[in-house]
TIGULO-751680 format. One record per atom (N, C-alpha, C): residue in one letter; y, z, x. Coordinates in steps of 0.001 Angstrom, whole numbers, padded with zeros to 6 digits, always signed. Layout:
aYZX ...
***
This chain:
m-004165+146555+084268 m-004991+145598+084989 m-006367+146196+085283 q-007388+145367+085203 q-008725+145827+085538 q-008847+146048+087033 t-009863+146805+087430 t-010100+147052+088840 t-011432+146447+089257 r-011597+146293+090566 r-012831+145768+091132 r-013173+146569+092384 k-014453+146583+092735 k-014879+147225+093973 k-015190+146153+095010 l-014704+146392+096219 l-014934+145447+097303 l-016337+145665+097865 g-017267+144867+097375 g-018656+144963+097816 g-019267+146313+097514 k-020089+146781+098438 k-020796+148046+098257 k-020042+149229+098848 s-018835+148969+099317 s-018083+150013+100020 s-017612+151137+099118 g-017426+150822+097843 g-016869+151804+096928 g-015352+151774+096871 l-014725+150940+097706 l-013265+150842+097684 l-012837+150073+096436 e-012156+150766+095539 e-011759+150192+094256 e-010282+149833+094280 v-009979+148618+093865 v-008603+148123+093878 v-008357+147317+092608 s-007121+146959+092374 s-006779+146100+091239 s-007422+144729+091426 a-007725+144061+090321 a-008397+142763+090379 a-007586+141724+091142 l-006282+141872+091136 l-005386+141040+091937 l-004548+141954+092817 g-004445+141606+094098 g-003573+142339+094991 g-002282+141573+095210 l-001467+142065+096129 l-000222+141386+096476 l-000217+141097+097971 g-000173+139804+098307 g+000002+139405+099696 g+001478+139454+100041 c+001830+140290+101001 c+003255+140558+101254 c+003858+139759+102407 m+003065+138947+103097 m+003544+138223+104265 m+004836+137466+104010 g+004866+136688+102925 g+005989+135808+102654 g+007313+136508+102437 l+007283+137809+102221 l+008528+138552+102063 l+009276+138677+103384 s+008545+138537+104493 s+009163+138732+105799 s+008916+137609+106786 y+007948+136728+106508 y+007458+135854+107569 y+006763+134628+106989 g+006917+133506+107666 g+006089+132338+107398 g+006623+131319+106418 y+007394+131766+105437 y+007848+130849+104388 y+009366+130762+104308 g+010015+130829+105448 g+011462+130760+105447 g+012080+132120+105710 p+013395+132261+105504 p+014084+133529+105781 p+013472+134693+105005 a+013523+135865+105634 a+012992+137065+104989 a+013778+137379+103715 t+013056+137890+102730 t+013696+138323+101483 t+014561+139551+101759 e+015714+139611+101133 e+016591+140770+101293 e+015814+142032+100946 k+015972+143084+101731 k+015103+144250+101655 k+015087+144907+100271 t+016230+145064+099677 t+016270+145704+098353 t+015484+144890+097335 q+015639+143569+097396 q+014907+142697+096478 q+013404+142772+096739 a+013041+142833+098013 a+011627+142906+098363 a+011009+144211+097877 i+011726+145300+098050 i+011224+146596+097577 i+011066+146589+096062 t+012024+145983+095371 t+011931+145885+093912 t+010691+145113+093500 l+010412+144015+094192 l+009233+143209+093856 l+007948+144000+094091 i+007845+144672+095212 i+006640+145448+095531 i+006429+146567+094509 r+007492+147251+094176 r+007364+148366+093213 r+007089+147849+091800 t+007621+146684+091467 t+007307+146084+090173 t+005830+145726+090106 a+005292+145223+091206 a+003858+144917+091251 a+003040+146172+090969 f+003431+147274+091570 f+002718+148536+091314 f+002818+148931+089844 e+004001+148772+089265 e+004185+149104+087853 e+003325+148231+086947 r+003006+147015+087400 r+002167+146101+086620 r+000672+146303+086891 g+000352+147284+087695 g-001053+147617+087909 g-001644+147209+089234 v-000859+146570+090097 v-001367+146166+091409 v-001502+147398+092305 t-002665+147539+092936 t-002866+148686+093837 t-003252+148282+095254 l-003510+146995+095503 l-003852+146521+096843 l-002671+145732+097417 f-002136+146213+098535 f-000989+145580+099166 f-001367+145190+100590 d-001166+143914+100912 d-001636+143359+102180 d-000492+143020+103114 t-000596+143502+104363 t+000418+143237+105367 t-000267+143037+106717 a+000519+142969+107794 a-000011+142855+109148 a+001108+143130+110140 e+000729+143613+111328 e+001756+143835+112352 e+002452+142531+112709 a+001735+141409+112624 a+002282+140118+113039 a+003301+139549+112065 y+003403+140113+110870 y+004337+139577+109887 y+005733+140117+110193 g+006461+139353+110967 g+007805+139766+111382 g+008098+139399+112822 p+007403+139979+113840 p+006413+141032+113692 p+007037+142383+113313 f+006205+143192+112710 f+006470+144591+112361 f+007335+144798+111116 l+008189+143807+110773 l+009113+144006+109653 l+008381+144259+108348 n+007260+143559+108141 n+006567+143669+106866 n+005928+145042+106695 e+005344+145565+107763 e+004775+146911+107682 e+005859+147943+107383 e+007002+147807+108038 e+008098+148743+107788 e+008574+148659+106340 l+008633+147434+105814 l+009025+147224+104424 l+008064+147930+103479 l+006770+147739+103699 l+005790+148383+102824 l+005838+149900+102942 g+006075+150389+104155 g+006184+151838+104328 g+007265+152426+103450 d+008400+151750+103379 d+009505+152222+102544 d+009206+152022+101063 a+008688+150838+100720 a+008497+150505+099308 a+007420+151350+098645 l+006348+151640+099377 l+005199+152320+098768 l+005231+153835+098934 a+006191+154355+099658 a+006244+155799+099915 a+006192+156667+098651 p+006883+156288+097567 p+006871+157162+096382 p+005505+157309+095714 f+004600+156353+095942 f+003283+156439+095304 f+002174+156087+096289 r+002350+156540+097539 r+001406+156190+098601 r-000035+156505+098233 d-000287+157633+097598 d-001664+158046+097319 d-002303+157291+096155 k-001535+156420+095517 k-002060+155658+094386 k-002322+154197+094731 v-002136+153838+096000 v-002312+152446+096402 v-003217+152342+097619 v-003693+151125+097851 v-004502+150806+099028 v-003678+149865+099903 i-003448+150289+101136 i-002673+149481+102073 i-003622+148859+103093 a-003555+147538+103197 a-004343+146809+104182 a-003396+146224+105221 t-003698+146437+106499 t-002927+145815+107559 t-003886+145279+108616 k-003337+144641+109653 k-004182+143902+110593 k-003736+144082+112039 f-004707+143939+112943 f-004465+143934+114385 f-005041+142640+114954 g-004712+142351+116217 g-005412+141251+116857 g-004593+140270+117674 f-003258+140422+117688 f-002427+139548+118502 f-001683+140367+119556 k-001445+139766+120701 k-000741+140454+121775 k+000689+140787+121346 g+001002+142068+121358 g+002342+142483+120974 g+002701+142167+119547 g+001693+141867+118720 g+001955+141523+117330 g+002525+140136+117141 k+002515+139334+118227 k+003117+137995+118164 k+002016+136934+118147 v+001975+136157+117082 v+000928+135154+116906 v+000901+134167+118071 d+002050+133749+118544 d+002113+132752+119607 d+001719+133307+120971 a+001617+134622+121090 a+001298+135232+122384 a-000199+135252+122666 g-001007+134944+121680 g-002446+134929+121879 g-003143+136139+121297 l-004460+136116+121378 l-005294+137136+120743 l-005524+138336+121649 d-005703+139500+121032 d-006037+140718+121770 d-006716+141711+120834 s-008052+141690+120858 s-008821+142659+120063 s-009560+143630+120969 t-008990+143899+122145 t-009574+144914+123015 t-009495+146273+122329 p-010450+147157+122586 p-010402+148488+121965 p-009072+149204+122188 a-008501+149071+123374 a-007228+149743+123658 a-006129+149235+122735 n-006081+147921+122515 n-005048+147374+121645 n-005297+147732+120188 v-006559+147715+119771 v-006885+148092+118397 v-006345+149486+118099 k-006580+150408+119028 k-006151+151792+118808 k-004629+151930+118888 a-004006+151185+119795 a-002550+151239+119914 a-001876+150691+118665 v-002415+149591+118139 v-001849+149004+116922 v-001980+149976+115751 a-003123+150643+115661 a-003331+151601+114570 a-002284+152712+114617 e-002055+153259+115795 e-001075+154349+115922 e+000318+153880+115526 a+000692+152674+115984 a+002024+152153+115660 a+002149+151829+114182 a+001068+151264+113600 a+001111+150895+112180 a+001228+152129+111293 l+000561+153203+111671 l+000659+154435+110884 l+002108+154899+110783 k+002837+154777+111865 k+004243+155194+111855 k+005088+154242+111015 r+004863+152941+111194 r+005665+151977+110428 r+005384+152064+108940 l+004131+152338+108587 l+003739+152418+107178 l+004020+153791+106564 k+004468+154728+107404 k+004797+156084+106940 k+003607+156738+106235 t+002457+156691+106891 t+001239+157205+106280 t+000360+157864+107336 d-000645+158571+106872 d-001561+159237+107809 d-002901+158520+107914 r-003057+157420+107166 r-004292+156642+107276 r-004043+155217+106822 i-004790+154301+107432 i-004783+152897+107025 i-006014+152689+106161 d-005818+152289+104928 d-006946+152189+104002 d-007926+151089+104407 l-007389+149950+104852 l-008230+148810+105217 l-007601+148142+106434 f-008337+148148+107556 f-007811+147666+108833 f-008582+146417+109234 y-007905+145270+109165 y-008542+143986+109439 y-008347+143545+110897 q-009372+142914+111465 q-009186+142108+112658 q-008587+140790+112182 h-007370+140468+112623 h-006627+139338+112054 h-007309+138004+112345 r-007785+137834+113567 r-008575+136665+113948 r-009598+137112+114991 v-010764+136515+114987 v-011794+136845+115961 v-011298+136462+117359 d-011447+137376+118304 d-011021+137167+119680 d-012242+136795+120521 p-012379+135546+120933 p-013554+135136+121696 p-013633+135790+123067 g-012544+136399+123523 g-012542+137056+124820 g-013023+138490+124796 v-013299+139003+123605 v-013751+140396+123470 v-014975+140426+122563 p-016092+140994+123017 p-017259+141083+122133 p-016884+141782+120825 v-017255+141183+119709 v-016856+141762+118424 v-017455+143144+118240 e-018577+143410+118927 e-019172+144750+118858 e-018217+145802+119430 d-017473+145436+120487 d-016512+146370+121071 d-015354+146627+120119 t-014894+145560+119483 t-013798+145696+118518 t-014226+146553+117329 a-015393+146258+116786 a-015898+147038+115654 a-016102+148489+116052 g-016539+148710+117292 g-016735+150074+117772 g-015438+150851+117842 a-014350+150167+118213 a-013048+150826+118263 a-012593+151237+116866 v-012815+150357+115903 v-012456+150693+114521 v-013345+151845+114023 k-014596+151833+114416 k-015513+152910+114035 k-014983+154269+114509 e-014441+154284+115724 e-013865+155524+116251 e-012649+155944+115429 l-011812+154983+115079 l-010637+155300+114262 l-011044+155844+112896 i-012128+155311+112352 i-012632+155805+111068 i-013137+157229+111218 s-013828+157507+112312 s-014344+158870+112531 s-013210+159871+112687 e-012050+159389+113161 e-010879+160254+113332 e-010057+160372+112048 g-010415+159586+111013 g-009693+159633+109758 g-008416+158818+109736 k-008161+158065+110810 k-006939+157260+110858 k-007094+155946+110108 v-008324+155490+109981 v-008666+154286+109229 v-009792+154633+108269 l-009761+154064+107070 l-010816+154349+106089 l-011844+153231+105986 h-011405+151977+106125 h-012320+150840+105965 h-011993+149758+106988 f-013034+149038+107412 f-012925+147955+108395 f-012997+146607+107693 g-012094+145703+108062 g-012111+144356+107511 g-012019+143314+108605 m-012362+142083+108262 m-012226+140949+109177 m-011501+139832+108440 s-010875+138939+109199 s-010159+137831+108587 s-010559+136526+109251 e-010928+135552+108447 e-011286+134209+108903 e-012456+134199+109886 a-013331+135179+109817 a-014489+135234+110701 a-015632+134391+110156 g-016471+133885+111056 g-017649+133128+110660 g-018810+134058+110320 a-019827+133500+109679 a-020939+134312+109172 a-021651+135086+110277 s-021934+134458+111408 s-022679+135146+112463 s-021875+136285+113061 t-020576+136092+113200 t-019723+137152+113742 t-019615+138315+112772 i-019546+138004+111501 i-019520+139064+110482 i-020774+139923+110599 r-021912+139292+110760 r-023176+140038+110879 r-023168+140949+112103 r-022681+140449+113217 r-022652+141251+114445 r-021741+142464+114295 a-020581+142256+113719 a-019647+143363+113530 a-020193+144374+112534 h-020758+143870+111461 h-021278+144719+110383 h-022387+145648+110880 a-023130+145190+111893 a-024209+146005+112449 a-023674+147219+113209 v-022437+147136+113675 v-021818+148244+114413 v-021033+149157+113478 q-020199+148556+112661 q-019400+149281+111676 q-019386+148455+110394 p-019928+148977+109303 p-019961+148205+108065 p-018591+147622+107706 v-018606+146340+107403 v-017384+145630+107027 v-017182+145773+105520 t-016036+146254+105116 t-015739+146437+103696 t-015312+145134+103044 a-014488+144359+103758 a-013950+143134+103156 a-013681+142071+104206 l-013872+140839+103799 l-013448+139689+104586 l-012263+139066+103880 q-011223+138769+104658 q-010068+138060+104106 q-010016+136672+104736 s-010103+135659+103900 s-010027+134272+104364 s-009408+133424+103267 e-009006+132238+103637 e-008442+131347+102625 e-009547+130836+101713 y-009264+130834+100419 y-010217+130331+099425 y-009427+130022+098169 s-009623+128830+097651 s-008898+128427+096455 s-009525+127158+095912 l-008951+126657+094843 l-009431+125410+094254 l-009283+124229+095208 w-008443+124345+096228 w-008333+123213+097153 w-008796+123562+098564 w-009442+124717+098738 w-010106+125036+100008 w-011341+125882+099697 r-012502+125215+099636 r-013723+125870+099162 r-014784+126012+100248 e-014398+125824+101494 e-015335+125908+102604 e-016111+127226+102651 p-015522+128380+102288 p-016283+129631+102336 p-017552+129631+101481 e-017637+128729+100516 e-018812+128706+099645 e-020087+128338+100396 h-019982+127660+101536 h-021159+127160+102234 h-021958+128266+102918 e-021323+129047+103769 e-022029+130101+104512 e-021456+131487+104293 v-020141+131576+104168 v-019502+132890+104144 v-019816+133675+102877 l-019630+133072+101712 l-019883+133803+100466 l-021332+134291+100358 p-022331+133474+100672 p-023707+133987+100635 p-023935+135146+101594 t-023293+135104+102765 t-023426+136191+103732 t-022806+137472+103187 l-021630+137352+102603 l-020963+138523+102039 l-021790+139133+100913 e-022352+138286+100071 e-023160+138791+098963 e-024394+139518+099473 e-025019+138948+100486 e-026209+139573+101072 e-025900+140945+101677 l-024774+141042+102366 l-024429+142280+103076 l-023645+143273+102227 g-023208+142859+101058 g-022444+143759+100206 g-021008+143938+100656 i-020402+142846+101104 i-019022+142859+101596 i-018115+142191+100566 g-016961+142766+100312 g-016013+142175+099378 g-015262+141012+100004 f-014658+140187+099161 f-013927+139013+099638 f-012520+139045+099068 v-011535+138899+099965 v-010125+138929+099593 v-009498+137584+099970 p-009457+136637+099038 p-008887+135320+099346 p-007367+135367+099502 f-006885+134866+100650 f-005445+134671+100766 f-005125+133212+100435 s-003867+132938+100206 s-003422+131610+099747 s-004255+131119+098564 p-004480+131960+097552 p-005295+131537+096409 p-004624+130465+095565 l-003323+130268+095798 l-002591+129224+095075 l-002258+128058+096002 g-003062+127900+097065 g-002851+126768+097958 g-001477+126761+098595 k-001044+127944+099055 k+000284+128081+099672 k+001386+127562+098745 g+001165+127769+097465 g+002164+127389+096467 g+001919+126059+095784 f+001054+125225+096370 f+000894+123877+095827 f+000244+123882+094447 l-000680+124788+094216 l-001407+124801+092947 l-000571+125311+091782 t+000627+125787+092061 t+001509+126201+090960 t+002095+124996+090243 g+002099+123847+090920 g+002717+122657+090346 g+004188+122523+090659 a+004746+123485+091373 a+006179+123483+091652 a+006540+122650+092875 i+005531+122250+093674 i+005785+121505+094903 i+005395+120042+094698 t+006314+119144+095002 t+006058+117702+094875 t+006189+117038+096241 e+005966+115728+096279 e+006071+115011+097551 e+007489+115028+098100 s+008470+115271+097253 s+009868+115263+097696 s+010404+116659+098023 t+009596+117680+097816 t+010032+119044+098109 t+010306+119201+099602 t+011414+119848+099933 t+011724+120142+101330 t+011599+121638+101568 f+011135+121995+102751 f+010958+123398+103113 f+011989+123814+104152 d+012292+125096+104190 d+013169+125635+105220 d+012597+125310+106603 a+013464+125169+107580 a+013021+124795+108925 a+012020+125786+109509 s+012085+127047+109084 s+011181+128065+109616 s+009901+128213+108798 d+009731+127400+107760 d+008549+127466+106901 d+007376+126767+107596 f+006272+127497+107800 f+005171+126928+108571 f+004465+125782+107857 r+004711+125591+106562 r+004108+124457+105873 r+004594+123116+106426 n+005695+123151+107154 n+006189+121923+107779 n+005204+121345+108787 i+004322+122171+109347 i+003373+121679+110350 i+001952+121591+109807 v+001782+121841+108521 v+000451+121795+107911 v+000166+120384+107407 p-000878+119724+107907 p-001169+118340+107493 p-001298+118170+105984 r-001833+119163+105314 r-002034+119080+103870 r-000709+119037+103111 f+000374+119397+103802 f+001688+119394+103164 f+002576+118237+103632 s+001981+117252+104291 s+002758+116056+104582 s+003124+115385+103255 s+004153+114594+103266 s+004598+113955+102029 s+003492+113105+101405 s+002774+112343+102233 s+001717+111478+101701 s+000560+112296+101140 a+000218+113408+101812 a-000873+114259+101321 a-000476+114909+099999 r+000758+115360+099927 r+001213+115987+098682 r+001170+114991+097525 k+001522+113753+097818 k+001481+112738+096766 k+000054+112539+096258 s-000893+112471+097183 s-002298+112294+096795 s-002840+113530+096094 n-002484+114697+096600 n-003037+115938+096065 n-002437+116331+094720 r-001388+115667+094344 r-000763+115951+093056 r-001735+115677+091907 t-002664+114774+092129 t-003654+114455+091086 t-004423+115692+090680 l-004817+116508+091662 l-005553+117740+091356 l-004715+118675+090496 v-003463+118854+090872 v-002591+119755+090118 v-002355+119242+088700 d-002175+117942+088560 d-001936+117376+087229 d-003149+117572+086311 l-004348+117374+086846 l-005557+117552+086036 l-005769+119014+085670 l-005504+119898+086614 l-005600+121328+086308 l-004538+121726+085289 g-003386+121068+085385 g-002321+121341+084434 g-002711+120995+083009 e-003514+119946+082852 e-003988+119593+081512 e-004896+120677+080958 i-005755+121229+081799 i-006639+122321+081362 i-005801+123549+081014 a-004802+123838+081847 a-003946+124990+081606 a-003182+124847+080292 a-002666+123654+080048 a-001908+123436+078813 a-002769+123649+077584 a-004023+123209+077672 a-004932+123394+076540 a-005202+124868+076287 r-005169+125674+077349 r-005393+127114+077217 r-004103+127883+076986 k-002974+127171+077043 k-001648+127779+076897 k-001387+128814+077990 v-001801+128470+079209 v-001499+129274+080381 v-000933+128320+081434 t-000626+128830+082621 t-000040+127986+083663 t-001115+127545+084659 p-000829+126489+085435 p-001789+126069+086465 p-002116+127189+087451 a-001115+127984+087816 a-001355+129101+088731 a-002339+130098+088127 q-002191+130365+086853 q-003099+131310+086202 q-004512+130760+086118 i-004652+129462+085929 i-005977+128838+085948 i-006597+129004+087338 a-005808+128755+088384 a-006312+128842+089755 a-006776+130258+090088 l-006020+131260+089676 l-006391+132648+089960 l-007573+133094+089104 a-007573+132702+087837 a-008678+133064+086953 a-009983+132435+087431 w-009899+131228+087982 w-011091+130570+088527 w-011679+131381+089673 l-010828+131875+090557 l-011311+132705+091657 l-011967+133986+091137 l-011323+134622+090191 l-011876+135861+089639 l-013222+135625+088977 a-013437+134425+088470 a-014687+134101+087774 a-015842+133827+088739 q-015543+133627+090021 q-016590+133247+090968 q-017534+134401+091288 k-016986+135572+091588 k-017786+136751+091915 k-017018+138003+091489 p-017716+139066+091072 p-017012+140283+090651 p-016421+141077+091808 w-016763+140693+093036 w-016248+141404+094209 w-015196+140577+094958 i-014628+139596+094284 i-013534+138797+094832 i-012200+139329+094303 v-011257+139580+095213 v-009941+140101+094841 v-008864+139249+095520 p-008315+138258+094825 p-007278+137398+095414 p-005985+138173+095650 i-005226+137726+096661 i-003940+138382+096950 i-002809+137347+096970 p-002437+136808+095815 p-001317+135869+095799 p-000041+136556+096257 g+000769+135813+096984 g+002060+136337+097412 g+003190+135599+096726 t+004317+136240+096624 t+005497+135602+096042 t+006729+136390+096442 t+007878+135759+096344 t+009139+136452+096571 t+009940+136555+095276 r+009370+136028+094183 r+010107+135952+092919 r+009440+136782+091829 l+010235+137529+091103 l+009700+138405+090069 l+009001+137619+088959 h+009541+136464+088570 h+008903+135736+087473 h+007550+135183+087910 r+007396+134845+089188 r+006091+134408+089689 r+005126+135586+089764 l+005637+136755+090113 l+004796+137950+090117 l+004233+138207+088729 e+005092+138120+087723 e+004645+138352+086346 e+003589+137308+085955 e+003804+136062+086355 e+002862+134993+086060 e+001508+135268+086718 n+001546+135649+087996 n+000297+135912+088717 n-000467+137083+088122 v+000243+138157+087845 v-000407+139337+087267 v-001041+138987+085927 g-000386+138116+085187 g-000919+137697+083890 g-002248+136977+083987 a-002543+136420+085158 a-003803+135702+085337 a-005008+136629+085237 a-004809+137902+085513 a-005917+138853+085455 a-006458+138999+084037 a-005642+138631+083058 a-006067+138741+081660 a-006636+137430+081123 v-006684+136398+081953 v-007201+135094+081526 v-008695+135024+081817 t-009474+134864+080776 t-010932+134734+080938 t-011324+133289+080679 l-011961+132688+081648 l-012376+131294+081508 l-013775+131217+080906 s-013941+130357+079905 s-015239+130154+079268 s-016106+129251+080138 d-017366+129149+079793 d-018249+128228+080508 d-017725+126801+080404 a-017160+126472+079244 a-016600+125127+079057 a-015389+124912+079961 d-014555+125944+080108 d-013402+125852+081000 d-013860+125616+082435 l-014837+126395+082862 l-015329+126290+084237 l-015972+124932+084484 a-016652+124408+083466 a-017257+123078+083597 a-016179+122003+083711 a-015095+122164+082954 a-013994+121202+083019 a-013330+121228+084389 i-013165+122432+084937 i-012577+122560+086271 i-013504+121951+087319 a-014790+122210+087192 a-015771+121641+088127 a-015721+120114+088092 a-015537+119561+086915 a-015463+118103+086789 a-014237+117557+087507 v-013128+118291+087415 v-011913+117882+088118 v-012137+117929+089625 l-012734+119016+090100 l-012967+119166+091534 l-013891+118082+092069 a-014822+117649+091252 a-015750+116600+091672 a-015064+115239+091761 r-014002+115080+091017 r-013305+113784+090963 r-012247+113624+092049 v-011719+114748+092537 v-010559+114696+093430 v-010922+115178+094831 a-010678+114353+095822 a-010869+114732+097220 a-009506+115113+097788 v-009349+116401+098144 v-008065+116876+098658 v-007796+116240+100020 q-006569+115771+100195 q-006190+115074+101420 q-005472+116005+102391 g-005771+115855+103679 g-005068+116607+104720 g-005806+117859+105150 d-005781+118143+106453 d-006377+119372+106971 d-005551+120570+106530 r-006187+121721+106435 r-005442+122899+105971 r-004610+123524+107069 y-004949+123265+108326 y-004187+123774+109470 y-004041+122676+110515 p-002994+122718+111341 p-002979+121855+112515 p-004066+122344+113473 a-004457+121502+114413 a-005632+121771+115243 a-005553+123103+115987 h-004390+123466+116527 h-004319+124690+117333 h-004531+125948+116493 l-004210+125901+115213 l-004456+127049+114337 l-005877+127013+113780 q-006386+125834+113495 q-007749+125708+112987 q-008745+126236+114006 a-008412+126129+115290 a-009326+126576+116348 a-009553+128082+116314 r-008676+128815+115606 r-008796+130273+115568 r-009631+130783+114394 v-010089+129892+113538 v-010778+130353+112331 v-012248+129959+112343 g-013041+130708+111581 g-014449+130382+111422 g-015320+130746+112606 r-014779+131550+113545 r-015542+131902+114730 r-016589+132954+114422 
***
């Protein structure tokens, strides 16, 4: 697999990373540990070197999983994790105080079985704590060698600038895909100006862009897509048009819709590194294969024409979660 550098930081990673959240959290029951370790190690064997986790995924289970799975080749991979919720629990509220940032780092180092966190993200901007204070805490951790790079997740352009002035931001992680393109308005130009890399999560639209989800698909009771407006039955029925049109382009190229979606992201900027997640080995192989798909100008024009024709239905988050992003 080819590699990419996240902005001007010099941090080099595989063109596609692995989002590990779904192995432990968010999309139904956790994957059995042995199977999860096999998937993570298979990703490494296929050339993936960026692995994304967070204390909140579980909480804590996902970091512990990665610590075990990546131990045999720790020095050959980049581990990204996140801080920012009270006690690591999303429902407990935000906490990006310097004391919590440092406490989370110490705990994550133990769970990940490592002596440094390669990329430490603020999971969500905390309006109760000046971002300069949060960035300053990460700066101290970097000076101590416990953290190598600072990242932010779902932050707005002005907040990114404020944080970057205190401690250079290596990467922003936010949702970006063929069915969520809001970052193109302000965030991407800001990142390009400042030399910050972009790590899109949910690059396959939380699974919808694979074509495997229909209006009749049912999710496990613990799957958070049950509360996402974009995944209501009526929205899925309307949004199927986008997947079907992309599927026609994919068929002409003899690739899959998922590979078209990932290749499109890779074609946007050389400093974009998507992190698709999966619990299935055959989907992992499919996703990794997207790194070898090069879209021509004609392909990109055809995709642009599809995007211009289809208005995606449904909000990407319910209101209480949307309130935490773009700050």
